[in-house]
C-alpha positions, 0 to 999 in steps of 0.5 A, spaced: 422 855 736 416 859 737 413 860 744 406 863 746 405 871 744 402 872 751 407 877 755 409 874 762 408 878 768 412 874 773 418 870 772 420 864 775 427 860 774 428 856 768 432 850 771 428 844 771 430 840 777 426 834 779 427 828 783 423 821 783 423 818 790 421 811 793 415 811 798 413 804 797 414 801 804 408 806 806 403 803 800 405 796 800 400 791 803 402 787 809 407 781 807 409 775 811 414 775 816 421 774 813 426 769 816 431 772 821 437 769 816 435 773 810 431 780 812 428 784 807 431 790 804 427 796 806 426 802 801 429 808 803 425 814 804 428 819 800 433 815 795 432 816 788 428 810 785 433 809 779 433 811 772 426 812 769 425 810 762 426 815 757 419 818 756 416 818 749 413 825 750 415 831 754 415 830 762 409 836 764 409 833 771 412 838 776 411 845 780 409 850 775 407 858 776 402 861 773 405 867 769 400 870 764 393 868 761 389 869 754 382 869 754 378 865 748 373 868 744 368 865 749 370 864 756 367 863 763 372 867 766 373 875 766 380 878 765 380 880 772 378 873 775 383 870 770 389 875 772 388 873 780 391 866 778 397 870 776 403 867 781 399 861 783 402 854 784 400 848 780 403 842 783 403 835 779 407 830 782 407 822 783 403 822 790 398 828 789 396 833 784 394 840 787 392 847 785 388 852 789 382 850 791 383 842 788 387 836 790 387 829 788 391 824 791 395 819 787 393 822 780 394 818 774 398 822 768 397 820 761 401 823 756 401 823 748 404 827 742 398 830 737 398 833 731 398 841 733 392 842 728 388 836 730 389 838 737 387 845 736 381 843 733 378 840 739 377 847 742 371 851 740 375 857 740 383 858 740 386 865 742 388 868 736 394 871 739 396 864 742 401 860 738 404 853 740 411 851 738 412 850 730 417 844 731 415 838 728 408 840 727 406 836 734 404 838 741 405 834 747 399 834 752 398 831 759 392 829 762 390 828 769 385 823 772 383 822 779 379 816 781 379 814 774 375 820 771 378 826 768 381 831 773 376 838 773 381 843 775 387 848 772 392 843 770 387 837 768 390 838 761 397 841 760 400 843 753 407 843 752 411 849 750 418 847 751 422 844 757 420 850 762 414 853 759 407 850 758 399 852 758 393 849 761 386 850 759 380 852 764 374 855 763 376 858 756 382 861 759 389 859 757 394 860 762 401 861 761 406 857 766 413 856 767 417 851 772 418 853 779 425 851 779 426 853 786 420 848 789 423 843 784 429 843 788 426 841 794 426 833 796 421 833 801 415 837 804 412 836 810 406 840 813 401 841 819 396 845 823 394 848 829 399 852 828 400 852 821 407 850 819 411 847 813 418 844 813 422 843 806 428 838 806 433 840 801 438 834 801 445 835 803 444 843 803 438 845 808 432 845 812 427 850 812 422 850 817 416 855 817 411 855 823 406 859 827 402 861 821 409 863 817 410 868 823 417 865 825 422 861 821 429 857 821 434 855 816 439 850 818 444 846 814 442 839 813 447 834 817 448 826 815 441 823 816 440 817 820 436 811 818 432 807 823 426 802 823 429 798 817 429 804 812 422 806 814 424 812 818 429 817 817 431 823 822 435 829 821 438 833 827 441 840 826 444 844 831 446 851 830 447 857 835 440 859 835 436 852 834 436 845 835 432 842 830 430 835 829 425 832 823 423 825 823 420 822 817 416 815 817 413 811 811 407 811 815 400 813 811 398 820 814 391 824 814 391 831 815 387 833 821 383 839 818 383 837 810 382 830 811 387 829 805 391 823 805 399 823 805 404 818 804 409 819 810 408 822 817 412 827 819 414 830 826 418 836 827 422 838 834 424 845 835 428 847 841 423 842 845 417 844 842 414 838 837 410 839 831 406 833 828 403 833 821 404 829 814 408 830 808 411 826 802 417 827 797 417 833 792 418 837 788 415 841 793 411 847 793 406 851 798 
């Protein structure tokens, strides 16, 4: 299979590792109270929702790193502007699509397989040194819609190359992408402000908590989690020689207090008695 001829300056792990998680309790409408004899079964915040049907085209959702670019003969970006995107992250997951400078809550993804020649003819110009896989003569394309309209941002149109490589088009620039396997291994991502912090939960492996605008961080092994409130909340409590860390995740919608962006879960982190409050959602993650 041929890949793009564009040289890659940044390497990312090539292992696809992504999970789909259930947060239906956060988004479901209010229901009638259940009888005491038969309480409803509540969904678990971080459990996989079960096997998904086999896709008819390549799955281009996930976390992607920009590794290189090729300019079309007519492009709105300069070489210097396009090069500044190298290393940036595109995060396309169920509950958000986020790239530097743009975010869409609850995006819709539409994937199709198109004849390669017909797809290329949709563009006014195509870089002469940029080739799509030969294969069956077809190319997998994913479009992102936000609030019913095409999402006008890098990542709004994704072009499959193989399972770990893709292209996206923006302002006449074809950006080369590679999957970020490390980010896709994260099961839950939370974040907050004042001071800025993030928490990453890798189920059964570790918690990574970075706080005070990245000046300090804690890594702990992940203990068995406790589930509360009929499955609508989970809590992790990890104790090491240097830290006592609790992470509580509740299936309650949350709004970022600076950006105003909505998130499907509320997060509270307590480190040695110091509490941080914010929002988050199931991963694959990324900063």
